[in-house]
C-alpha positions as a printed NumPy array, in Angstrom:
array([[105.76 ,  89.104, 102.053],
       [106.257,  89.184, 105.812],
       [103.53 ,  89.262, 108.454],
       [103.764,  91.314, 111.654],
       [101.237,  91.195, 114.481],
       [101.355,  93.927, 117.124],
       [ 99.415,  94.241, 120.369],
       [ 99.681,  97.856, 121.517],
       [ 98.858,  98.884, 125.073],
       [ 98.629, 102.262, 126.764],
       [ 96.231, 105.111, 125.974],
       [ 95.437, 103.821, 122.481],
       [ 91.639, 103.751, 122.396],
       [ 89.377, 106.784, 122.008],
       [ 92.323, 108.894, 120.762],
       [ 92.1  , 108.14 , 117.002],
       [ 95.043, 105.734, 117.256],
       [ 93.568, 103.373, 114.656],
       [ 93.279, 106.241, 112.157],
       [ 96.942, 107.082, 112.855],
       [ 97.926, 103.45 , 112.163],
       [ 95.982, 103.365, 108.878],
       [ 97.642, 106.567, 107.638],
       [101.034, 105.238, 108.639],
       [100.433, 101.908, 106.902],
       [ 99.381, 103.678, 103.716],
       [102.616, 105.708, 103.752],
       [104.606, 102.458, 103.703],
       [102.35 , 100.474, 101.308],
       [101.471,  98.022, 104.062],
       [ 98.233,  96.045, 103.971],
       [ 96.261,  94.599, 106.87 ],
       [ 93.965,  95.58 , 109.702],
       [ 93.818,  97.428, 113.005],
       [ 91.194,  96.925, 115.7  ],
       [ 90.367,  97.806, 119.29 ],
       [ 90.277,  94.82 , 121.627],
       [ 87.954,  94.526, 124.642],
       [ 90.872,  94.723, 127.103],
       [ 91.796,  98.25 , 125.954],
       [ 94.653,  97.24 , 123.677],
       [ 94.853,  97.574, 119.903],
       [ 95.731,  94.688, 117.558],
       [ 97.567,  95.417, 114.31 ],
       [ 97.922,  92.75 , 111.602],
       [100.293,  93.967, 108.884],
       [101.792,  92.481, 105.728],
       [104.578,  93.942, 103.63 ],
       [108.305,  94.017, 103.008],
       [110.331,  93.404, 106.175],
       [112.208,  96.723, 106.108],
       [108.954,  98.656, 105.628],
       [107.314,  96.732, 108.462],
       [110.248,  97.481, 110.762],
       [109.968, 101.23 , 110.184],
       [106.166, 100.999, 110.534],
       [106.558,  99.141, 113.856],
       [109.016, 101.729, 115.168],
       [106.595, 104.56 , 114.372],
       [103.668, 102.681, 115.964],
       [105.799, 102.36 , 119.128],
       [106.142, 106.166, 119.228],
       [102.405, 106.622, 118.74 ],
       [100.335, 109.614, 117.701],
       [100.073, 113.026, 119.367],
       [ 97.037, 112.067, 121.438],
       [ 98.072, 108.522, 122.33 ],
       [100.507, 107.104, 124.847],
       [102.083, 103.78 , 123.917],
       [103.256, 101.858, 126.975],
       [104.08 ,  98.511, 125.378],
       [104.116,  96.814, 121.986],
       [104.192,  93.024, 121.799],
       [105.208,  91.774, 118.366],
       [105.136,  88.474, 116.503],
       [106.799,  87.967, 113.109],
       [105.836,  85.047, 110.867],
       [104.97 ,  84.077, 107.306],
       [101.191,  83.949, 107.778],
       [ 99.471,  84.345, 104.408],
       [ 97.357,  87.382, 103.634],
       [ 93.895,  86.028, 102.755],
       [ 91.712,  89.112, 102.254],
       [ 90.944,  89.934,  98.611],
       [ 91.226,  93.654,  99.333],
       [ 94.818,  94.851,  99.168],
       [ 94.396,  97.681, 101.664],
       [ 94.866,  98.6  , 105.289],
       [ 91.574,  99.027, 107.118],
       [ 89.985,  99.492, 110.513],
       [ 87.933,  96.614, 111.897],
       [ 84.936,  98.021, 113.802]])
């Protein structure tokens, strides 16, 4: 299982972007988390098969109808998934 961390900047807070990411992750059977950061960006931590994560990342870069994605920084590694829940969820 691969790990992908994304930091998404642009108009990605207060536009239901996290809900968009959760729905997208569920479509691709990806587990992990999404959260708003204090600097206005959104952090995505995702685990899954590499090809699924690549498609997921490409769709996150496009964004939702209400959002505007200006930049996506990404880091790939083999970080272990440690949460007992095998789901994708919003961190509040």
